[in-house]
N, C-alpha and C positions, 0 to 999 in steps of 0.2 A: 489267821492261819487255821485255827480249829474249824471254822465254818467251811473253809475250802477243802480241808481233808475229809470232812463229813460229806460234803457235796460230791467230791470226787469218787468216793466209794458208793454213795447212795445212787448216783446217776450213771455209774458205769464208766468213769474215766480211768481210775487207778485202783487196784486191789493189792493188798499184801500177798506176795506169792505163797502158794500152798497154805492158805490161811486155815484150812481144815486141820492141818497138822502143826499149827503154831507159827507158821511163817518162817522166814529166814531173814535175819537182819541184813539190810543193804540190798535187798532184791525185791522187785515189784513186777506185777503183771498189769498190762494196760488193757482195759476193757473195750467194748465196742465203740464208745465215744472217744476214749483216750487214744486208741490206735488211729482213728480218723484225724484227731488233732495233731498227733505226731507226724502222720503222713503229710498233712497240709503244711506243717512247718518245714519238713524236709523238701517238699515240692517247691515251696516258695524260695527256700535257700538255693536250691539247685537252679531254679529259674533265674535268679538274680546273679549268682556267682559263676554259673557255667553256661546255661542256655543262651543268655542274652549277651555273652561276651565272645569275641573271636580269639581271645588269647588264653583260654582255659579249656582243658579237656578233662574227662572223667576216668575213674578207675574203681574197680571193685575187687579187692584183693583178699587173700585167705586170712582167716582169723588166727590159724596156727601156721607158723612158717619155720624155716630152718633157724635153729637157735643161734647160729653164727651171726645172724642179723642183730640180735640183742647184745652179743658180745662186742661187735664192732661199734654199735651205737652208744655203748657205755651203760646200757640199762642194767646189765648183770652186776656191774660194780656200783652204780650210782642211784639206781631206782629204789631207794630205801627211805624209810621214815625212822625218826628217833622215837622209841617207845618207852614210856614210863608206866609203872604200875603202882597202885596204892597198896601199901603193906597191910592196911586194915580191911578195906572192903574188896580189894583185888580187882577194881575196875582199871582198865588200861586207857591211856590217852597218848596223843601225839605230844611230844615234848614242847613244841612251840605253841600249844593251845592251853597250857597250864603254867602256873607259877611255882611256888614252893610247896603248896599243900594240895591235897586232893579236893577238887571242886565239889565232890559229892558229899564226903564225910569229914573233910579236914585232916585226914590222915597223912602220914609221911609217905613220900614217894620214893621208889627205888631209883638208883642211878639209871640213866638212859642207856638203852641198847638198840642196835640197828635191827630193823624189821623189814624183810623183803616184801614188797607190795605187788610182786608179780605172781600170778597163779601158775603153778607148775603142774604138769600132767605127763603122760607118756604116750608116744605114738608107736603102735605095733604091739605084738603079743607079749613081749618080754619087758618087764619093768626093771630096768637098770639105768645106770647113768648115761649109757649110750642112746637110750630112747627118750631122754628127758626133753620135753618141749614146753612152750609157754603159751598161755592165752595172751594175745597182744594187749599191752597196756595203752596203746595209742595206734591210730591208723597211719601216722606219718611215715614210719620207717618203711612200710611196704611201698609207699609212694617213692621214696628215695631209691630203693633197690630196683625199681622199675624205670628209673630216669632214662637209662640208655634205650630200653625197649620203646619207650614213648617217643624219644627223639627220632628213632629209626623208622617208626611206623606212622607218626602223625604229622611229620614235616613241620614241626613247631620250631620257633626260634626265640631265644632270650630277648626280651622278657616274656615269659609264659608261665602258666600255672597248671597244676594237676590237683583235682578235687576228688574227695572220696567221702562217702557217708557209710558208716558201719559201726558194729559193736566193738567195744573195748572193755577191759576188765582190770580192776585194781583192787587188791585186797586191803581196803581201807581199814585203819585201826578203829576209827570212830565214825562209821556211817551214821547219818541222821538228818534231822530237819526235813522229814518227809523224803521227797525224791531229790533234794538238793545234793546230797553226797551219797552215792550208791556204789556198790561194788561191780555192778554190771550196768553199762550205759551206752548210749550211742553218741558218736562224734560226727560232726560235719567239718572236715578239715580241708584247707586249701594251702598248698605249698607253692609259693610264687617265686620263680627263679629269676634273678636280676643280675645285671652287671654290678660288681662290688662298688664301683664308683657312683652308682645311682641308688644305693641301698636306703639312704635316708629319705629320698624323695618317695620311693615306693612304700617304705614303712609308714610314713605320714599319710599317704594315700589310702592304705588299707585300714588304718585306724579310723579314718573318716568314713570310708565305705561301710565298715562294720557298724559303727555308731549310727549312721543314718539309716541302715537297714531296720534297726529296732525302732527308731523314731518314726519311720514310715508306717509302722504298724500301730501307731498311736501311743507308744510308751512316753510317759511324761518326762520331760527333761529334768524335772525336779527329782526324779527317782533314778536317773541314769547318769553316771559320770565316768570320765576317763581318769585313771590313776596310773601314772608312770611308776614302775617298780624301782625301789632303791637298788643300788649295786649289790648289796648283801642278799637281796631277795632273788636276784637273777639266777636262772638255771645255768648249769655249767656251759651250755652251748650258746647262750644268748648274749648279744651285744646290747640289746635294748628290748624292753617289754612294756606294753601298756595294757593294763587290765580295764575292761569295761565292767563297772560295778553297779549293781542294783541295790536299792534300799529295801532289803527283805525284812519281813516282820519277825525276825528272830536275831539273837545276838550274833555278832556285834552290829547288826543293821546292814551297813554297807558290806557286801560280799561279792566275790568275783563271779561275774556272769560268763564272760569269755576272756581270752587273752590273745593279744596280737604280739608276736615275737619276731625279732630279727635274729634268726638262727645262724647268721654268718655262713661260712662255707663248711661248718663243722661236720654236717651229716654227709655231704657229698664227698668230702675228703676221707671221712671214716670208711666209706664204702668204695673208695677208689675211683670216683667218677670226675670227669672234667668236661668242658664244653669248648668246641672249636668253631669260630666263625671265620669270615673272610680275612680278618686282620690278625687274630691272635688266638691262643688257647689259654683258658683260665678256668677256675672253679667258681661257678656262680654262688652268690649269696642267696639265702632263702628267707623270704618274708612269709610268716605263717599266721593267718587269722584262724584260730582254733576255737570252733563253736562246739558245744554239746547240744543235745536235743532236750534233755530233761530240764536243765536249768532255765533255758528260754521258755519251755512249756510251763514251768512253774510260775515264772514271771508273767507270762501272758495271762494265765488264769488269775493270778493275784491282782493284776492291773485291771482286769475286766470285771471282776466280781463286785457287785454293788448290792448293799443291803438297804431296803426301803422300809422304814417303820410304818406299820399300818397298811402297807401295800400301795401300789401305784394307782389303782382304781379305787373310787370312793363309794361304790354301790354296796348295799348291805351284804350281798352274797360274797363279793370278792375281797372285802376288807379283811386283812389278817394282821396279826401282831407284827409280822415281818415277811417281806417278799424279797427273794433273791433274783437278781438279774445278772446274767453273764454277758457283758457287752464286748464280746470278742470281735476283732476285725473280721469282716465278711469272708476274707480269704482263708482265715484260720478256723472258722466255725465248722464243727464236725458235720452238722446237718444244715443245709442251706435253706430248705423250704419244708415246712410241715403242711400236709394236706389233711384237712379236718372237715368231714361232713357234719353238718349241724345236728343231724339226728341219725339214728341207725336204720331209718326207713330206706326202702329199696331204691327210690329215685335218687336222692342225694348221694347215697353210698355208691351206686353204680357209676355216677358221673365223677365222683371223687376218685374212684379207682382208675377210671379212664385217664383222668388228669395226672394221677400218680405215675401210671405207665408211660405217659407222654414225657413228663418232666424228668423222670429218673434217668433218661438216656443222657442228659447233659448236666444234671445237678444231683448232689447227694440229698435225697428226700426221705421223709418219714411219714407214713400213714398212721393216723390215730383217730379212732372213733369212740374211745372209752372215756366216760365222765363228761361233766358239763363243759361247754365251750370255754368258759372262763378258767376252769381248772386246767384245761388242755393248753390254753395260752400260757399260763404260768409255768406249766411243765416245760414248754419249749423255751420260755425266757430263761429258765434255770440252766439249760444246756447250751444257750447261746445262739439259738436258731434265729437268723435275721428276719425271716418272713414266715407268717402263717397265712395259709390260703383256706378260706372257709366256703364250703358249698352248701347253699340253703335251698329252700323250695323255690324261691324266685329264680335261682340259677337254672332250673329246668325249663323255664319259659324264656328268660331274657339272655340265656347263655353267657351270663357274667358271674364272676365270683368275687368275694371280698378278700383283699390282700391287706394284712396288718403288718406294720413295721414294728420291729422289736423295740427300737430305741425311742421313737416318737409316739408309738401306739396309735398313730394315725391310720385310718382305713380308707381304701378306695376300691371302687368297682372296676374290674378289668375283664374284658371279653376273653372267653376261653380260647378262642382262636388266636389271640394275641399274647398268650401267657409266655411262650418261649422267648419271643422277642422282648417282652417286657422285662423278664428276669435277666436276659442277656445284658440289657442296658443297666439294670440295677447293680449287677455284679461287676460292671466296668467302672462304676462311680468311685 
């Protein structure tokens, strides 16, 4: 974990927010590579769960909405954590994360009290109770309150889903473990509306679809498991929930990655909606695969990061104590192709820049002419770039370049005129 945190900052994936002023616990800034990684995760999720389906439509709703939404959904009454405080060192913890003593100093804990985890603010120029609003703690409720709008405009029929990607905010008592638990985060949520008689079928279906999405990106089955929640764990709205857990490198190891819940008809009833088909009128049940962006991003980075003692190449120049390689799935890699002129001389540089201008139209590319070619290869390996393209003096005559594969380190000569088609094929594999 320490290697990943160091790499993430050093290479521009993730920074502590406002680090110049000491940061702010539970909040993070995503750098140039990090924002590309997040965008790729969101793009692939949307492609799988919305674009490639005929029964799911999208939504992008407001972060701040009418507070009646949160009253009807039960959030104002139930979206709270039990907080305990150490009488000696005054650290605060969620009650269910500690036992009888403070885990930091062993001191006595106060009795638990309820802590509101919704961020409150005001809309308008007057700060009074009438202007109180909340930053949304989830994206789901705005999907539910738009149920009728989408029925009327999209000509969808049950079973169907509404998907949304967007920011959510929770005033966590104990944010930590890098980006695993944050106070500001992104969600990728799907609310799938079904006939109550078919809820179990669809619940099992979405558990498998969600699990297989991660496996498709190369996540080891040894590190990913399905864990049904006990009845005492279930949220007040849930009939059944399965957590997909990943074996993270911090206590207690297995931690929730995403959750798939059968929310029954709780939410649509709370907001006063029903559904009418040709035969009857009823309130649909909702199956909810609820993904975050940050936890999957952390998992993908952890799963991809490999440390090679002595380095992967054995020449005198390139051998190091340790070499880091980020073997991200090609679809998630922030940079797809690095274009590297062998020298800074005019001929190779001009051709390399021409190739960069050509390939950047279809691929996320990076141009780099600084340092030795071996060092530049390793620089790209550390950020997960699948292919490096080297332009040398021979390229000026034979109009070919050398393409190096990140994972195998194999190199092959490819004609400049064929590069676009070559990489199109590579990124289909």
